[in-house]
PDB file of N, CA, C and O in Angstrom:
ATOM      1  N   MET A   1      26.328 -52.654 -30.700  1.00  0.00           N
ATOM      2  CA  MET A   1      26.618 -51.237 -29.836  1.00  0.00           C
ATOM      3  C   MET A   1      27.977 -50.796 -29.825  1.00  0.00           C
ATOM      4  O   MET A   1      28.818 -51.695 -29.828  1.00  0.00           O
ATOM      5  N   THR A   2      28.308 -49.832 -29.816  1.00  0.00           N
ATOM      6  CA  THR A   2      29.637 -49.475 -28.970  1.00  0.00           C
ATOM      7  C   THR A   2      29.779 -48.777 -27.696  1.00  0.00           C
ATOM      8  O   THR A   2      28.899 -48.028 -27.271  1.00  0.00           O
ATOM      9  N   GLN A   3      30.955 -49.027 -27.030  1.00  0.00           N
ATOM     10  CA  GLN A   3      31.348 -48.177 -25.877  1.00  0.00           C
ATOM     11  C   GLN A   3      30.567 -47.135 -25.946  1.00  0.00           C
ATOM     12  O   GLN A   3      29.442 -47.184 -25.450  1.00  0.00           O
ATOM     13  N   SER A   4      31.190 -45.650 -26.782  1.00  0.00           N
ATOM     14  CA  SER A   4      30.561 -44.605 -26.994  1.00  0.00           C
ATOM     15  C   SER A   4      29.201 -44.365 -26.565  1.00  0.00           C
ATOM     16  O   SER A   4      28.730 -43.804 -25.575  1.00  0.00           O
ATOM     17  N   GLU A   5      28.521 -45.133 -27.915  1.00  0.00           N
ATOM     18  CA  GLU A   5      26.877 -45.085 -27.643  1.00  0.00           C
ATOM     19  C   GLU A   5      26.228 -45.742 -26.386  1.00  0.00           C
ATOM     20  O   GLU A   5      25.135 -45.393 -25.941  1.00  0.00           O
ATOM     21  N   PHE A   6      26.976 -46.687 -25.878  1.00  0.00           N
ATOM     22  CA  PHE A   6      26.184 -46.896 -24.831  1.00  0.00           C
ATOM     23  C   PHE A   6      26.909 -46.046 -23.559  1.00  0.00           C
ATOM     24  O   PHE A   6      25.996 -45.548 -22.901  1.00  0.00           O
ATOM     25  N   SER A   7      27.673 -45.847 -23.223  1.00  0.00           N
ATOM     26  CA  SER A   7      28.140 -44.551 -22.484  1.00  0.00           C
ATOM     27  C   SER A   7      26.981 -43.145 -22.809  1.00  0.00           C
ATOM     28  O   SER A   7      26.446 -42.344 -22.043  1.00  0.00           O
ATOM     29  N   ARG A   8      26.931 -43.300 -24.107  1.00  0.00           N
ATOM     30  CA  ARG A   8      25.316 -41.783 -24.540  1.00  0.00           C
ATOM     31  C   ARG A   8      24.097 -42.194 -23.524  1.00  0.00           C
ATOM     32  O   ARG A   8      23.552 -41.801 -22.493  1.00  0.00           O
ATOM     33  N   VAL A   9      24.044 -43.033 -24.300  1.00  0.00           N
ATOM     34  CA  VAL A   9      22.765 -43.714 -23.361  1.00  0.00           C
ATOM     35  C   VAL A   9      22.366 -43.798 -22.074  1.00  0.00           C
ATOM     36  O   VAL A   9      21.271 -43.631 -21.537  1.00  0.00           O
ATOM     37  N   ALA A  10      23.836 -44.193 -21.518  1.00  0.00           N
ATOM     38  CA  ALA A  10      23.349 -44.485 -20.118  1.00  0.00           C
ATOM     39  C   ALA A  10      23.264 -42.730 -19.439  1.00  0.00           C
ATOM     40  O   ALA A  10      22.341 -42.334 -18.728  1.00  0.00           O
ATOM     41  N   ARG A  11      23.869 -42.301 -19.660  1.00  0.00           N
ATOM     42  CA  ARG A  11      24.204 -40.880 -19.395  1.00  0.00           C
ATOM     43  C   ARG A  11      22.777 -39.967 -19.507  1.00  0.00           C
ATOM     44  O   ARG A  11      21.934 -39.551 -18.712  1.00  0.00           O
ATOM     45  N   SER A  12      23.024 -39.902 -21.042  1.00  0.00           N
ATOM     46  CA  SER A  12      21.067 -39.415 -20.915  1.00  0.00           C
ATOM     47  C   SER A  12      20.286 -40.132 -20.151  1.00  0.00           C
ATOM     48  O   SER A  12      19.314 -39.438 -19.853  1.00  0.00           O
ATOM     49  N   ASN A  13      20.200 -41.552 -19.513  1.00  0.00           N
ATOM     50  CA  ASN A  13      19.260 -41.925 -19.328  1.00  0.00           C
ATOM     51  C   ASN A  13      19.229 -41.791 -17.780  1.00  0.00           C
ATOM     52  O   ASN A  13      18.274 -42.002 -17.032  1.00  0.00           O
ATOM     53  N   ARG A  14      20.427 -41.414 -17.485  1.00  0.00           N
ATOM     54  CA  ARG A  14      21.083 -40.850 -15.965  1.00  0.00           C
ATOM     55  C   ARG A  14      20.673 -39.411 -15.643  1.00  0.00           C
ATOM     56  O   ARG A  14      20.305 -39.056 -14.523  1.00  0.00           O
ATOM     57  N   ARG A  15      20.772 -38.542 -16.802  1.00  0.00           N
ATOM     58  CA  ARG A  15      19.773 -37.311 -16.776  1.00  0.00           C
ATOM     59  C   ARG A  15      18.618 -37.131 -16.633  1.00  0.00           C
ATOM     60  O   ARG A  15      18.151 -36.140 -16.071  1.00  0.00           O
ATOM     61  N   HIS A  16      18.021 -37.973 -17.074  1.00  0.00           N
ATOM     62  CA  HIS A  16      16.789 -38.197 -16.949  1.00  0.00           C
ATOM     63  C   HIS A  16      15.754 -38.435 -16.065  1.00  0.00           C
ATOM     64  O   HIS A  16      14.633 -38.046 -15.740  1.00  0.00           O
ATOM     65  N   ALA A  17      16.952 -39.557 -15.720  1.00  0.00           N
ATOM     66  CA  ALA A  17      16.358 -39.763 -13.988  1.00  0.00           C
ATOM     67  C   ALA A  17      16.112 -38.576 -13.103  1.00  0.00           C
ATOM     68  O   ALA A  17      15.125 -38.122 -12.524  1.00  0.00           O
ATOM     69  N   VAL A  18      17.267 -38.271 -13.204  1.00  0.00           N
ATOM     70  CA  VAL A  18      17.824 -37.034 -12.282  1.00  0.00           C
ATOM     71  C   VAL A  18      16.741 -35.939 -12.498  1.00  0.00           C
ATOM     72  O   VAL A  18      16.621 -35.277 -11.467  1.00  0.00           O
ATOM     73  N   LYS A  19      16.077 -35.610 -13.295  1.00  0.00           N
ATOM     74  CA  LYS A  19      15.633 -34.599 -13.643  1.00  0.00           C
ATOM     75  C   LYS A  19      13.683 -35.304 -12.937  1.00  0.00           C
ATOM     76  O   LYS A  19      12.863 -34.594 -12.355  1.00  0.00           O
ATOM     77  N   GLN A  20      13.527 -36.666 -13.250  1.00  0.00           N
ATOM     78  CA  GLN A  20      12.280 -37.217 -12.812  1.00  0.00           C
ATOM     79  C   GLN A  20      12.345 -36.876 -11.751  1.00  0.00           C
ATOM     80  O   GLN A  20      11.551 -36.051 -11.300  1.00  0.00           O
ATOM     81  N   MET A  21      13.430 -37.476 -10.951  1.00  0.00           N
ATOM     82  CA  MET A  21      13.341 -37.041  -9.336  1.00  0.00           C
ATOM     83  C   MET A  21      13.680 -35.892  -8.708  1.00  0.00           C
ATOM     84  O   MET A  21      13.618 -35.868  -7.479  1.00  0.00           O
ATOM     85  N   PHE A  22      14.086 -34.766  -9.417  1.00  0.00           N
ATOM     86  CA  PHE A  22      13.906 -33.694  -9.091  1.00  0.00           C
ATOM     87  C   PHE A  22      12.589 -32.803  -9.078  1.00  0.00           C
ATOM     88  O   PHE A  22      12.472 -31.782  -8.401  1.00  0.00           O
ATOM     89  N   GLY A  23      11.407 -33.439 -10.096  1.00  0.00           N
ATOM     90  CA  GLY A  23      10.337 -33.298 -10.544  1.00  0.00           C
ATOM     91  C   GLY A  23       9.319 -33.760  -9.434  1.00  0.00           C
ATOM     92  O   GLY A  23       8.256 -33.209  -9.150  1.00  0.00           O
ATOM     93  N   LEU A  24       9.936 -35.029  -8.798  1.00  0.00           N
ATOM     94  CA  LEU A  24       8.799 -35.515  -7.878  1.00  0.00           C
ATOM     95  C   LEU A  24       9.192 -35.129  -6.496  1.00  0.00           C
ATOM     96  O   LEU A  24       8.294 -35.118  -5.655  1.00  0.00           O
ATOM     97  N   SER A  25      10.729 -34.726  -6.041  1.00  0.00           N
ATOM     98  CA  SER A  25      10.962 -34.109  -5.009  1.00  0.00           C
ATOM     99  C   SER A  25       9.818 -32.714  -5.148  1.00  0.00           C
ATOM    100  O   SER A  25       8.660 -32.640  -4.735  1.00  0.00           O
ATOM    101  N   SER A  26      10.447 -31.938  -5.710  1.00  0.00           N
ATOM    102  CA  SER A  26       9.588 -30.890  -6.018  1.00  0.00           C
ATOM    103  C   SER A  26       8.091 -30.472  -5.544  1.00  0.00           C
ATOM    104  O   SER A  26       7.504 -29.578  -4.934  1.00  0.00           O
ATOM    105  N   ALA A  27       7.864 -31.653  -6.194  1.00  0.00           N
ATOM    106  CA  ALA A  27       5.807 -31.933  -6.195  1.00  0.00           C
ATOM    107  C   ALA A  27       5.833 -32.111  -4.650  1.00  0.00           C
ATOM    108  O   ALA A  27       4.994 -31.534  -3.959  1.00  0.00           O
ATOM    109  N   PHE A  28       7.137 -33.195  -3.907  1.00  0.00           N
ATOM    110  CA  PHE A  28       7.009 -33.521  -2.668  1.00  0.00           C
ATOM    111  C   PHE A  28       7.041 -32.615  -1.588  1.00  0.00           C
ATOM    112  O   PHE A  28       6.410 -32.599  -0.531  1.00  0.00           O
ATOM    113  N   GLY A  29       8.143 -31.651  -2.188  1.00  0.00           N
ATOM    114  CA  GLY A  29       8.340 -30.201  -1.338  1.00  0.00           C
ATOM    115  C   GLY A  29       7.137 -29.558  -1.461  1.00  0.00           C
ATOM    116  O   GLY A  29       6.558 -29.449  -0.380  1.00  0.00           O
ATOM    117  N   MET A  30       6.639 -29.157  -2.271  1.00  0.00           N
ATOM    118  CA  MET A  30       5.757 -28.215  -2.277  1.00  0.00           C
ATOM    119  C   MET A  30       4.521 -28.925  -1.484  1.00  0.00           C
ATOM    120  O   MET A  30       4.048 -28.242  -0.575  1.00  0.00           O
ATOM    121  N   PHE A  31       3.692 -30.741  -1.802  1.00  0.00           N
ATOM    122  CA  PHE A  31       2.838 -31.311  -0.899  1.00  0.00           C
ATOM    123  C   PHE A  31       3.474 -31.193   0.438  1.00  0.00           C
ATOM    124  O   PHE A  31       2.570 -31.117   1.270  1.00  0.00           O
ATOM    125  N   MET A  32       4.552 -31.148   0.955  1.00  0.00           N
ATOM    126  CA  MET A  32       5.095 -31.288   2.518  1.00  0.00           C
ATOM    127  C   MET A  32       4.684 -29.832   3.134  1.00  0.00           C
ATOM    128  O   MET A  32       4.190 -29.634   4.244  1.00  0.00           O
ATOM    129  N   ALA A  33       4.982 -28.942   2.223  1.00  0.00           N
ATOM    130  CA  ALA A  33       4.943 -27.407   2.609  1.00  0.00           C
ATOM    131  C   ALA A  33       3.345 -26.808   2.749  1.00  0.00           C
ATOM    132  O   ALA A  33       3.002 -25.836   3.421  1.00  0.00           O
ATOM    133  N   VAL A  34       2.642 -27.518   2.069  1.00  0.00           N
ATOM    134  CA  VAL A  34       1.103 -26.909   2.177  1.00  0.00           C
ATOM    135  C   VAL A  34       0.366 -28.024   3.196  1.00  0.00           C
ATOM    136  O   VAL A  34      -0.837 -27.846   3.387  1.00  0.00           O
ATOM    137  N   VAL A  35       1.111 -29.334   3.963  1.00  0.00           N
ATOM    138  CA  VAL A  35       0.860 -29.611   5.247  1.00  0.00           C
ATOM    139  C   VAL A  35       1.455 -28.918   6.247  1.00  0.00           C
ATOM    140  O   VAL A  35       0.922 -29.279   7.296  1.00  0.00           O
ATOM    141  N   ALA A  36       2.411 -27.985   6.483  1.00  0.00           N
ATOM    142  CA  ALA A  36       3.132 -27.524   6.996  1.00  0.00           C
ATOM    143  C   ALA A  36       2.233 -26.216   7.403  1.00  0.00           C
ATOM    144  O   ALA A  36       2.437 -25.744   8.521  1.00  0.00           O
ATOM    145  N   ILE A  37       1.552 -25.793   6.820  1.00  0.00           N
ATOM    146  CA  ILE A  37       0.977 -24.494   6.805  1.00  0.00           C
ATOM    147  C   ILE A  37       0.097 -24.890   6.916  1.00  0.00           C
ATOM    148  O   ILE A  37      -0.479 -24.121   7.685  1.00  0.00           O
ATOM    149  N   ILE A  38      -0.828 -25.999   6.563  1.00  0.00           N
ATOM    150  CA  ILE A  38      -2.277 -26.276   7.607  1.00  0.00           C
ATOM    151  C   ILE A  38      -1.793 -26.880   9.099  1.00  0.00           C
ATOM    152  O   ILE A  38      -2.530 -26.767  10.078  1.00  0.00           O
ATOM    153  N   ALA A  39      -0.763 -27.392   9.156  1.00  0.00           N
ATOM    154  CA  ALA A  39      -0.661 -27.679  10.395  1.00  0.00           C
ATOM    155  C   ALA A  39      -0.289 -26.755  11.570  1.00  0.00           C
ATOM    156  O   ALA A  39      -0.396 -26.986  12.774  1.00  0.00           O
ATOM    157  N   LEU A  40       0.140 -25.732  10.988  1.00  0.00           N
ATOM    158  CA  LEU A  40       0.746 -24.202  11.457  1.00  0.00           C
ATOM    159  C   LEU A  40      -0.781 -23.853  12.170  1.00  0.00           C
ATOM    160  O   LEU A  40      -1.103 -23.827  13.358  1.00  0.00           O
ATOM    161  N   THR A  41      -1.633 -23.579  10.833  1.00  0.00           N
ATOM    162  CA  THR A  41      -2.915 -22.834  11.246  1.00  0.00           C
ATOM    163  C   THR A  41      -3.852 -23.480  12.029  1.00  0.00           C
ATOM    164  O   THR A  41      -4.640 -22.708  12.575  1.00  0.00           O
ATOM    165  N   VAL A  42      -4.021 -24.713  12.266  1.00  0.00           N
ATOM    166  CA  VAL A  42      -4.573 -25.830  13.231  1.00  0.00           C
ATOM    167  C   VAL A  42      -3.722 -25.575  14.725  1.00  0.00           C
ATOM    168  O   VAL A  42      -4.144 -25.491  15.878  1.00  0.00           O
ATOM    169  N   ALA A  43      -2.853 -25.525  14.368  1.00  0.00           N
ATOM    170  CA  ALA A  43      -2.079 -25.178  16.076  1.00  0.00           C
ATOM    171  C   ALA A  43      -1.849 -23.557  16.565  1.00  0.00           C
ATOM    172  O   ALA A  43      -1.422 -23.073  17.614  1.00  0.00           O
ATOM    173  N   ILE A  44      -2.377 -22.914  15.205  1.00  0.00           N
ATOM    174  CA  ILE A  44      -2.580 -21.737  15.991  1.00  0.00           C
ATOM    175  C   ILE A  44      -3.799 -21.220  16.306  1.00  0.00           C
ATOM    176  O   ILE A  44      -3.953 -20.231  17.023  1.00  0.00           O
ATOM    177  N   GLY A  45      -4.751 -21.909  15.752  1.00  0.00           N
ATOM    178  CA  GLY A  45      -6.157 -21.986  16.103  1.00  0.00           C
ATOM    179  C   GLY A  45      -6.597 -22.666  17.318  1.00  0.00           C
ATOM    180  O   GLY A  45      -7.497 -22.280  18.064  1.00  0.00           O
ATOM    181  N   LEU A  46      -5.881 -23.713  17.450  1.00  0.00           N
ATOM    182  CA  LEU A  46      -6.026 -24.336  18.813  1.00  0.00           C
ATOM    183  C   LEU A  46      -5.413 -23.143  20.003  1.00  0.00           C
ATOM    184  O   LEU A  46      -6.209 -22.738  20.850  1.00  0.00           O
ATOM    185  N   VAL A  47      -3.980 -22.627  20.004  1.00  0.00           N
ATOM    186  CA  VAL A  47      -3.823 -21.823  20.721  1.00  0.00           C
ATOM    187  C   VAL A  47      -4.967 -20.545  21.539  1.00  0.00           C
ATOM    188  O   VAL A  47      -5.369 -20.180  22.643  1.00  0.00           O
ATOM    189  N   VAL A  48      -5.087 -20.244  20.015  1.00  0.00           N
ATOM    190  CA  VAL A  48      -5.924 -18.995  20.324  1.00  0.00           C
ATOM    191  C   VAL A  48      -7.754 -19.072  21.134  1.00  0.00           C
ATOM    192  O   VAL A  48      -8.464 -18.420  21.899  1.00  0.00           O
ATOM    193  N   TRP A  49      -7.785 -20.396  20.273  1.00  0.00           N
ATOM    194  CA  TRP A  49      -9.400 -21.541  20.928  1.00  0.00           C
ATOM    195  C   TRP A  49      -8.744 -21.338  22.385  1.00  0.00           C
ATOM    196  O   TRP A  49      -9.116 -20.421  23.117  1.00  0.00           O
ATOM    197  N   PHE A  50      -8.038 -21.984  22.646  1.00  0.00           N
ATOM    198  CA  PHE A  50      -7.812 -22.505  24.364  1.00  0.00           C
ATOM    199  C   PHE A  50      -7.704 -20.934  24.932  1.00  0.00           C
ATOM    200  O   PHE A  50      -8.428 -20.648  25.887  1.00  0.00           O
ATOM    201  N   LEU A  51      -6.607 -19.656  24.240  1.00  0.00           N
ATOM    202  CA  LEU A  51      -7.249 -18.202  25.166  1.00  0.00           C
ATOM    203  C   LEU A  51      -8.051 -17.815  25.195  1.00  0.00           C
ATOM    204  O   LEU A  51      -8.337 -17.021  26.091  1.00  0.00           O
ATOM    205  N   MET A  52      -8.985 -18.188  24.118  1.00  0.00           N
ATOM    206  CA  MET A  52     -10.312 -17.591  24.543  1.00  0.00           C
ATOM    207  C   MET A  52     -11.413 -18.599  25.458  1.00  0.00           C
ATOM    208  O   MET A  52     -12.211 -17.906  26.090  1.00  0.00           O
ATOM    209  N   VAL A  53     -11.522 -19.443  25.565  1.00  0.00           N
ATOM    210  CA  VAL A  53     -12.048 -20.467  26.526  1.00  0.00           C
ATOM    211  C   VAL A  53     -11.638 -20.036  28.374  1.00  0.00           C
ATOM    212  O   VAL A  53     -12.254 -20.003  29.439  1.00  0.00           O
ATOM    213  N   ALA A  54     -10.217 -19.765  27.882  1.00  0.00           N
ATOM    214  CA  ALA A  54      -9.744 -19.548  29.302  1.00  0.00           C
ATOM    215  C   ALA A  54     -10.160 -18.741  30.158  1.00  0.00           C
ATOM    216  O   ALA A  54      -9.645 -18.707  31.276  1.00  0.00           O
TER     217      ALA A  54
END
């Protein structure tokens, strides 16, 4: 295996790893957005409930 072959393989592997990480981070970001929306909805619901009870 020559040096150029090795560097080409390493570069493609790194690109693949970055693509995988980006996919993972985007899925994680979507999950975090859903969690944040649910938390916000629950918080607003609690505030409304407290105002109605008070």
